[in-house]
N, C-alpha and C positions, 0 to 999 in steps of 0.2 A: 299536633299528635293526631294520627291516624283513628279513625273509627274503625271500632270491632265491624261493622256494616259494610266498612270499606272493601272491599275482595279484590287480594294483591293478584295482579295477573301471574296465571301458571303458566311454564313453556308448555306448548302443546305440542302432545306426542300420539302420532298414528295410533288409534285402535288395535291392540291384538289379536290380528283374525285368527280364529280358528283354521286349521286344514281342511277339509271339506271331507266327508266321510267316501271311502271307496267304494264305487256300485260293487254290488255283488257277481262275482265272477259266473257268468250264464254257463253252464256244464249241458249239452246233450250228451244222456246217455244214450248210446247206441246199444236195440235189444240184440241179443247173440241168436234168438231164434225167430225167422220172419215164418207167418203164413203167406200162404202164395193162396189167390184163387183163381177160378178161371178168367176173370173179368180185369186184374192182374196185369201191369205193363212189365213186360220183360224189361225192359230198358231203365224203368223206376227201381225195380225189385236187384236188376243187377248193379246200380249204383249204391243201392243199401247193404246189399252183398259186399260190395267192394269196402265203402265202409267200414263194416265193423269188422274185416280180415284187414285194414289197414290197422286197424286198434287192437285186434284182439287174433287169437291163434286159429279158433276155429267158431263156425258159426254153425244152425241149423234150420234148415227150410223146411215146413211140412205143406204138401199137397192133399187134397181130398178130389179125386175124381182126374178123368182125363186130359181134361182143360186145362187143370190148376195145375198137373204134370207137365202136360208142356209146355205152361209158362213157366217154370221154375228151372227144365232143364233149358231153355232159353236162354233165360237169366244166367246160369250158370256157364254158359260160354261167352254171354257178352262180359260176365263179368272176367272172364280170364283174359279180354283184350283192358279192360279198364286197370287190370292191375298188372299189365305188361310195362306200361310206363314208370312204376316204381321197383322192377325186376323183381316181380312176383307173380305167383303161381297158385293154381288150387288143385287139391285132389277130393275127390267127391266119392260117398260110400252111402249106396240108396240101400233103404231099409223098411220092411213092411210094418205101420203103427196101425193101432187100433186107438180113434176119436170117438170120443161120445159127440154127437151134434144134434141137437134140438132134442134130445132124450134118446136118440138111436146109436146103438154103437155101429160106426164104420172103420172101413179099412182105407189107410190113405199110405202115403209115402213119406219118409223122414229123409232127407240129402243130409248127413253131416259133409260140410266141407271145412277142410284143413289148410290151412296157407303153407306154404312153403318156397321157397326159393326159385328162382327161373332159373 
């Protein structure tokens, strides 16, 4: 007779492994309004603008001061070359805007840029 304390060997089965939880998908939200300063790199702004226009139909750039407006316009010209590879082009419409900076009202330029087929 077998005593109750003696264990009957059981066949070993591998433990059930739980599926690992998927990592959260990191999505980058590209803002549709870009603020340009006189110190902004036109190439960097052009890259950001091209990324927005690949993702969305339109974007807006805002600039206050002659240096900032110069950088913004250069960025639009550079962005056209970046978009050319994707058979895209852009259309830019400038307008005046009033912005409050440091409690003071300033006049700036808004460039509304719309994506279109090349």
